[in-house]
C-alpha positions as CSV (number, residue, x, y, z in Angstrom):
1,X,90.2,89.0,81.7
2,X,89.9,91.5,84.5
3,X,90.9,90.6,88.1
4,X,88.2,89.1,90.3
5,X,87.8,90.0,93.9
6,X,86.5,87.1,95.9
7,X,85.7,86.9,99.6
8,X,85.7,83.7,101.6
9,X,83.8,83.7,105.0
10,X,84.6,80.5,106.9
11,X,85.6,80.0,110.5
12,X,87.8,77.0,109.6
13,X,91.4,78.3,108.9
14,X,92.3,75.1,106.9
15,X,89.3,75.5,104.7
16,X,90.2,79.1,104.0
17,X,93.8,78.1,103.2
18,X,92.6,75.4,100.7
19,X,90.2,77.9,99.2
20,X,93.0,80.5,98.7
21,X,95.2,77.8,97.3
22,X,92.6,76.9,94.7
23,X,92.2,80.6,93.8
24,X,95.9,80.9,93.2
25,X,95.4,78.3,90.4
26,X,92.8,80.3,88.6
27,X,93.5,81.2,84.9
28,X,93.4,85.0,85.8
29,X,94.3,87.2,88.7
30,X,92.2,86.9,91.8
31,X,92.3,89.0,94.9
32,X,91.0,87.2,98.0
33,X,89.6,88.7,101.2
34,X,89.1,86.3,104.0
35,X,87.0,86.5,107.1
36,X,86.9,84.2,110.1
37,X,83.2,84.4,110.5
38,X,80.3,86.7,109.8
39,X,81.2,89.4,112.3
40,X,84.8,89.8,110.9
41,X,83.3,89.8,107.3
42,X,81.0,92.8,108.0
43,X,83.9,94.7,109.6
44,X,86.1,94.1,106.5
45,X,83.3,94.9,104.1
46,X,82.5,98.2,105.9
47,X,86.0,99.5,105.4
48,X,86.9,97.8,102.1
49,X,88.0,100.2,99.3
50,X,86.8,97.7,96.8
51,X,83.9,95.2,97.4
52,X,84.3,91.6,96.3
53,X,82.7,90.4,93.0
54,X,81.6,87.2,94.8
55,X,81.3,86.0,98.4
56,X,81.7,82.3,99.3
57,X,79.9,81.8,102.6
58,X,80.2,78.8,105.0
59,X,77.0,77.7,106.6
60,X,78.2,76.2,109.9
61,X,79.9,79.0,111.9
62,X,79.6,80.1,115.5
63,X,78.0,83.5,116.5
64,X,76.6,84.4,113.1
65,X,75.9,81.3,111.0
66,X,75.8,81.3,107.3
67,X,72.0,81.6,107.1
68,X,72.0,84.7,109.3
69,X,75.0,86.2,107.5
70,X,73.3,85.7,104.2
71,X,70.2,87.5,105.5
72,X,72.3,90.5,106.7
73,X,74.3,90.7,103.4
74,X,71.1,90.7,101.3
75,X,69.4,93.4,103.6
76,X,72.4,95.8,103.3
77,X,72.0,98.3,100.4
78,X,75.8,98.4,99.8
79,X,76.2,94.6,99.7
80,X,73.0,93.1,98.4
81,X,74.1,93.1,94.8
82,X,77.1,90.8,95.5
83,X,76.4,87.2,94.4
84,X,76.7,84.9,97.5
85,X,77.6,81.2,97.0
86,X,76.8,79.1,100.0
87,X,79.8,76.8,100.7
88,X,79.5,73.7,102.9
89,X,80.2,70.0,103.3
90,X,76.5,69.2,103.2
91,X,73.2,70.6,102.1
92,X,69.7,69.3,102.3
93,X,67.2,69.8,99.6
94,X,65.2,72.1,101.9
95,X,68.3,74.2,102.8
96,X,69.2,74.7,99.1
97,X,65.7,76.0,98.5
98,X,65.8,78.2,101.6
99,X,69.2,79.7,100.6
100,X,68.0,80.6,97.1
101,X,64.9,82.2,98.6
102,X,67.2,84.2,101.0
103,X,69.2,85.5,97.9
104,X,72.0,83.0,97.5
105,X,73.2,82.6,93.9
106,X,74.1,79.0,94.3
107,X,75.4,76.3,96.7
108,X,78.9,74.7,96.4
109,X,79.9,71.6,98.2
110,X,83.3,71.7,99.8
111,X,85.1,69.0,97.8
112,X,86.7,65.9,99.2
113,X,89.2,66.1,96.4
114,X,90.9,69.5,96.6
115,X,92.2,69.2,93.1
116,X,88.7,69.9,91.9
117,X,88.1,73.0,93.9
118,X,89.5,75.5,91.3
119,X,87.2,74.1,88.6
120,X,84.2,74.2,91.1
121,X,84.9,77.9,91.9
122,X,85.1,78.8,88.2
123,X,81.8,77.0,87.6
124,X,80.2,78.8,90.6
125,X,81.2,82.2,89.3
126,X,80.1,81.3,85.7
127,X,83.5,81.0,84.1
128,X,83.5,77.4,83.0
C-alpha cells in the first residue's frame, strides 16, 4: 500500500497531537502535515512539494473558520481535487448538508474515545 499524505487543520494543539498519534497507528505509512488554522494551512499548501491526499478540517477556528476554509480550498484550482473531511465535536443536520454542498467529502466527529480515532480515519478515507 502506498504512503498517504494527510493534512490536519485544527487550531487546537491537543487535537492535532491526538490526530497524529492515531495516524501513527495506521496499517501503512502516513505523512502528516499540520496547520494551526486556515491561514497557516494555505501558506503550507502553497509551498508544499507534495499535496496531501486528504485534508481533515476543524470547523470552529478563529480568523478563518472551517466553512470559509472549505470554500477557499474548493475554489482553488490546485487544491479543489483534494477530498476534505470536516472534523468536529458536533454537527447539525443542516451543517452536514451545507458542508457537502460546499464540497466536503464527509464529516467526522472528534471521538470521545481516542482508541477509535484510527479506525474512524481509515473509514473516512475509504480504507475500512
